[in-house]
C-alpha positions as CSV (number, residue, x, y, z in Angstrom):
1,M,-60.1,40.3,-60.8
2,Y,-60.8,40.5,-57.4
3,R,-58.8,39.5,-54.4
4,Y,-60.7,38.2,-51.5
5,T,-59.3,39.3,-48.1
6,Q,-60.6,37.9,-45.1
7,H,-60.4,40.2,-42.0
8,Y,-60.6,39.7,-38.4
9,I,-63.6,41.2,-36.5
10,P,-63.4,41.1,-32.8
11,S,-66.4,39.8,-31.0
12,K,-68.1,42.0,-28.5
13,M,-66.9,39.6,-25.5
14,A,-63.3,40.1,-26.7
15,L,-63.7,43.9,-26.9
16,T,-65.1,44.0,-23.1
17,R,-62.1,41.9,-21.9
18,L,-59.3,44.1,-23.7
19,P,-59.4,46.8,-21.1
20,C,-58.8,44.1,-18.4
21,V,-55.8,42.6,-20.2
22,L,-54.2,46.1,-20.6
23,A,-54.6,47.1,-16.9
24,L,-53.1,43.6,-16.0
25,L,-50.0,44.3,-18.2
26,T,-49.6,47.9,-17.1
27,V,-49.9,46.8,-13.4
28,H,-47.0,44.1,-14.1
29,C,-44.9,46.6,-16.0
30,C,-45.2,49.1,-13.0
31,V,-44.4,46.3,-10.3
32,S,-41.4,45.2,-12.3
33,V,-40.1,48.7,-12.8
34,L,-41.0,50.2,-9.3
35,A,-39.0,47.1,-7.6
36,V,-35.1,47.1,-6.9
37,V,-33.9,43.6,-7.6
38,L,-30.3,42.3,-7.0
39,K,-28.5,39.3,-8.5
40,T,-25.0,37.8,-8.4
41,S,-23.0,35.8,-10.9
42,N,-21.2,34.0,-7.9
43,K,-22.4,33.5,-4.6
44,T,-19.3,31.6,-3.5
45,P,-16.1,33.2,-5.1
46,W,-12.6,32.1,-4.2
47,A,-9.0,33.4,-4.9
48,N,-5.6,32.7,-4.1
49,E,-3.8,34.8,-1.5
50,F,-2.5,38.1,-3.0
51,E,-4.7,37.8,-6.2
52,S,-7.5,40.1,-7.2
53,I,-11.3,39.1,-6.7
54,E,-14.5,40.3,-7.6
55,L,-17.7,40.1,-5.4
56,S,-20.5,40.5,-8.2
57,C,-23.6,42.6,-7.1
58,L,-25.6,43.5,-10.0
59,I,-29.1,45.6,-10.2
60,E,-31.4,43.7,-12.3
61,S,-34.1,46.5,-12.1
62,I,-34.6,49.7,-10.4
63,S,-36.0,53.2,-11.1
64,T,-34.1,55.3,-8.5
65,V,-31.6,57.5,-9.9
66,N,-29.0,57.6,-7.2
67,P,-29.6,54.5,-5.2
68,R,-27.7,53.9,-2.0
69,I,-25.3,51.3,-2.1
70,E,-23.4,49.7,1.0
71,W,-21.2,46.8,1.4
72,K,-20.6,45.1,4.8
73,K,-18.2,42.4,5.9
74,I,-19.4,39.7,8.4
75,K,-16.6,37.5,10.0
76,N,-17.0,35.0,12.6
77,G,-20.4,35.9,13.7
78,E,-19.4,39.2,14.8
79,Q,-21.4,42.3,14.2
80,P,-21.1,43.6,10.5
81,S,-18.4,46.4,9.4
82,Y,-18.7,48.7,6.8
83,V,-16.1,48.3,3.8
84,Y,-18.1,50.5,1.3
85,Y,-20.1,53.5,2.8
86,E,-21.0,56.9,1.7
87,K,-19.4,56.2,-1.8
88,K,-16.0,55.3,0.2
89,I,-14.1,52.3,0.9
90,S,-13.6,51.9,4.4
91,G,-12.3,49.4,7.0
92,D,-9.2,47.1,6.2
93,L,-10.1,47.1,2.4
94,E,-9.3,50.6,2.6
95,N,-6.7,51.4,-0.2
96,R,-7.2,47.6,-1.6
97,A,-10.6,47.7,-3.1
98,R,-13.0,49.9,-5.6
99,L,-16.5,49.8,-6.6
100,R,-17.2,48.8,-10.1
101,E,-20.6,50.4,-11.5
102,P,-23.0,50.0,-10.8
103,A,-22.2,48.1,-7.4
104,T,-19.7,45.2,-7.7
105,L,-16.8,45.4,-5.2
106,V,-13.3,44.4,-6.5
107,I,-10.6,43.5,-3.9
108,V,-7.0,44.0,-5.3
109,N,-4.2,42.1,-3.3
110,A,-6.6,39.8,-1.2
111,T,-5.3,38.4,2.2
112,R,-6.3,35.6,4.3
113,S,-8.2,38.1,6.5
114,D,-10.6,38.8,3.7
115,T,-12.1,35.6,4.1
116,A,-15.6,36.3,5.2
117,F,-19.0,37.0,4.3
118,Y,-19.9,40.0,2.3
119,R,-23.4,41.5,1.8
120,C,-24.4,44.0,-0.8
121,E,-27.3,46.3,0.1
122,V,-29.0,48.8,-2.3
123,T,-31.6,51.1,-0.9
124,A,-33.7,52.8,-4.0
125,P,-36.5,55.1,-2.1
126,S,-38.2,56.0,-5.4
127,D,-39.1,52.4,-6.1
128,H,-42.1,50.3,-4.7
129,K,-39.7,47.9,-3.1
130,T,-37.3,49.9,-1.8
131,F,-34.3,47.5,-0.5
132,D,-32.7,44.5,-1.7
133,E,-29.6,42.8,-0.6
134,I,-27.3,39.8,-1.6
135,L,-24.8,37.8,0.6
136,I,-21.7,36.5,-1.0
137,D,-19.4,33.7,0.9
138,L,-15.7,34.9,0.0
139,R,-12.7,32.4,0.5
140,I,-9.0,33.3,0.1
141,R,-7.0,30.2,-0.2
142,V,-3.5,30.2,1.3
143,K,-0.7,28.0,0.1
144,P,0.9,25.8,2.7
145,V,4.2,26.9,4.4
146,V,7.0,24.4,4.8
147,P,5.7,21.6,7.1
148,T,7.7,20.7,10.5
149,C,8.8,17.4,10.3
150,S,9.9,14.7,13.1
151,V,11.5,11.5,12.0
152,P,13.5,9.4,14.4
153,K,17.3,8.9,13.7
154,S,17.4,5.4,14.6
155,V,15.0,2.6,15.5
156,P,15.9,-1.0,16.7
157,V,14.1,-3.8,14.4
158,G,10.8,-4.7,15.8
159,K,10.3,-1.5,17.9
160,S,7.4,1.3,17.1
161,A,8.2,4.4,15.6
162,E,6.3,7.5,14.8
163,L,6.8,10.3,12.3
164,S,5.0,13.6,12.4
165,C,4.2,16.3,9.9
166,V,2.4,19.6,10.6
167,E,1.7,23.1,9.2
168,H,-0.7,25.7,10.5
169,E,-0.8,28.3,7.7
170,G,-2.7,26.6,4.7
171,F,-6.2,27.2,4.1
172,P,-8.1,25.3,3.3
173,R,-6.5,22.8,6.1
174,S,-3.7,20.8,4.4
175,Q,-3.6,17.3,3.5
176,Y,-0.3,15.2,4.1
177,Q,1.9,12.8,2.0
178,W,4.9,10.8,3.3
179,F,7.5,9.7,0.9
180,R,10.4,7.1,1.3
181,N,13.5,7.5,-0.9
182,K,11.5,9.8,-3.3
183,E,8.6,7.1,-3.4
184,E,5.3,7.9,-2.0
185,I,4.0,5.9,0.7
186,P,0.2,4.6,0.3
187,E,-2.2,4.9,2.9
188,D,-2.8,1.1,2.5
189,P,0.6,-0.8,2.6
190,K,-1.3,-3.5,1.0
191,S,-1.8,-1.6,-2.1
192,S,1.9,-1.7,-3.2
193,P,4.4,-4.5,-3.7
194,K,7.1,-2.5,-2.1
195,F,5.3,-1.7,1.2
196,F,3.2,-4.9,1.4
197,N,5.1,-6.2,4.4
198,S,5.3,-3.0,6.4
199,S,3.1,-2.4,9.1
200,Y,2.1,1.2,9.5
201,V,-0.7,3.4,9.9
202,L,-0.9,6.8,7.9
203,N,-3.3,9.5,8.7
204,G,-3.4,12.1,5.8
205,E,-5.1,14.6,8.0
206,S,-3.1,14.8,10.8
207,G,0.3,14.2,9.2
208,T,1.2,11.1,11.4
209,L,3.1,7.7,10.1
210,K,3.3,5.3,12.9
211,F,5.1,2.0,12.4
212,S,3.9,-0.6,14.9
213,A,7.2,-3.0,14.3
214,V,9.8,-1.4,12.2
215,R,11.8,-3.6,9.6
216,K,15.2,-3.3,8.1
217,E,13.3,-2.3,4.8
218,D,11.9,0.6,6.4
219,A,15.1,2.4,6.7
220,G,15.4,5.2,4.3
221,Q,15.3,8.9,3.5
222,Y,11.7,10.4,4.8
223,Y,10.0,13.6,3.9
224,C,6.6,15.0,4.1
225,R,4.5,17.1,1.8
226,A,1.4,19.5,2.7
227,K,-0.9,20.4,0.0
228,N,-4.3,22.0,-0.5
229,E,-5.9,23.7,-3.5
230,A,-3.6,26.7,-3.4
231,G,-0.3,24.7,-3.6
232,V,2.4,22.6,-2.1
233,S,5.3,22.7,0.3
234,E,7.8,20.0,1.4
235,C,10.3,19.5,4.4
236,A,13.6,18.3,3.9
237,P,14.5,14.6,3.8
238,Q,15.6,13.2,6.9
239,M,17.3,9.8,7.5
240,M,16.0,6.9,9.7
241,E,18.0,4.0,10.2
242,V,17.1,0.6,11.6
243,Y,19.5,-1.4,13.4
244,D,19.6,-5.3,14.9
245,I,19.3,-5.6,18.7
246,N,22.6,-7.5,20.0
247,I,21.2,-9.6,22.5
248,A,24.3,-11.5,23.6
249,G,26.0,-8.0,23.8
250,I,23.3,-6.6,26.2
251,V,23.7,-9.8,28.3
252,L,27.5,-9.7,28.8
253,G,27.2,-5.9,29.4
254,V,25.0,-6.5,32.4
255,L,27.2,-9.3,33.5
256,V,30.2,-7.4,33.5
257,V,28.5,-4.4,35.4
258,V,27.2,-6.8,38.0
259,V,31.0,-8.4,38.5
260,V,32.2,-4.8,38.8
261,L,29.8,-3.8,41.7
262,L,30.5,-7.0,43.4
263,C,34.2,-6.5,43.5
264,I,33.3,-2.9,44.9
265,T,31.3,-4.0,47.4
266,V,33.8,-6.8,48.7
267,G,36.6,-4.5,48.5
268,I,34.5,-1.8,50.9
269,C,33.8,-4.3,53.3
270,C,37.3,-5.4,53.6
271,A,38.4,-2.0,54.3
272,Y,36.0,-1.6,57.1
273,R,37.0,-4.7,58.9
274,R,40.8,-3.7,58.7
275,G,40.0,-0.3,60.1
276,Y,41.0,1.9,57.2
277,F,37.8,3.8,57.4
278,A,38.1,4.5,61.5
279,S,38.2,8.3,62.2
280,Q,40.3,10.4,64.1
281,K,37.6,11.0,66.7
282,Q,37.1,7.1,67.4
283,M,40.8,6.8,67.7
284,G,40.9,9.5,70.3
285,S,38.0,8.7,72.3
286,N,39.4,5.1,72.9
287,Y,42.5,6.2,74.8
288,K,42.3,6.4,78.7
289,T,44.1,8.9,80.4
290,P,46.8,7.2,82.9
291,G,46.6,7.7,86.7
292,K,48.2,10.7,88.2
293,G,51.3,9.8,90.4
294,D,52.2,11.9,93.3
295,G,54.7,14.5,92.3
296,V,54.1,14.0,88.5
297,D,51.8,15.6,86.3
298,Y,51.1,14.1,82.9
299,V,50.3,16.5,80.1
300,R,49.2,15.6,76.6
301,T,50.8,17.4,73.6
302,E,49.3,17.8,70.4
303,D,50.8,14.6,68.9
304,E,48.5,11.8,69.8
305,G,50.2,9.4,72.1
306,D,53.1,11.7,73.0
307,F,53.0,12.3,76.6
308,R,55.9,14.2,78.8
309,H,55.9,14.7,82.3
310,K,56.8,17.7,84.5
311,S,57.8,17.5,88.3
312,S,56.2,19.2,90.8
313,F,57.3,19.5,94.5
314,V,55.1,19.5,97.3
315,I,56.1,21.6,100.4
């Protein structure tokens, strides 16, 4: 029994094209091998302050045995500064970072000052494409500190009042919440039955809480919370009292002050008329020295009005 087997016999045209295909494959392989190519697993990494973070710089292809690897830091548009150069960590990352093969930078105990752009640069002299780089945007998040809160101690009914809350350490920038008697105050008072009749404006970005007309129901313990992705912080509660204005008492007090001022004015006028405020100089200037007679000299003593005479003889 015979088994028939069909064999593929290439045509003459296929045989003529085979060298071209092999040449193209060879060129493609050579180009891919002789080009340094970088990639990263995360172009925008972030970490909380005092945590560790790695900046991924992966060499996808390279033929140079010992490529030159450098890391540079670019902050606030300034000139780049080296953080890894000649196989050593330098700059403000010295003693706080290390290089993990082949080119990934690991930062230990990251601080807010590490927030910046970092550029991984690889130079491969033996490759057809000798240079490649990757830019990484690192953000270190900072928990807010205890905010500074300002709450008026007492406000009359119907008057305006402003509460403020601010802190400057958190990154990203903090958002603010206000609480009254441990209950969050909504941005829209109409959204809550407890605050429906209140008239205020709450700004979660600036931390201000403004009442246009305070009511008795607005009295209570107020405190503020600052928050971002890194955490939250709160200030201590402060009491705001709301009191009624006593119109009758204010009018009566004004009348009493007016009467007292009138009495003082009348008393001063009477005193002037009776001469209680006449000065010694005025009294002395009104006195006229008596005429001198023959043989008698009048002499004024220290006591006003007391005169004595002495005799003089004319020969």
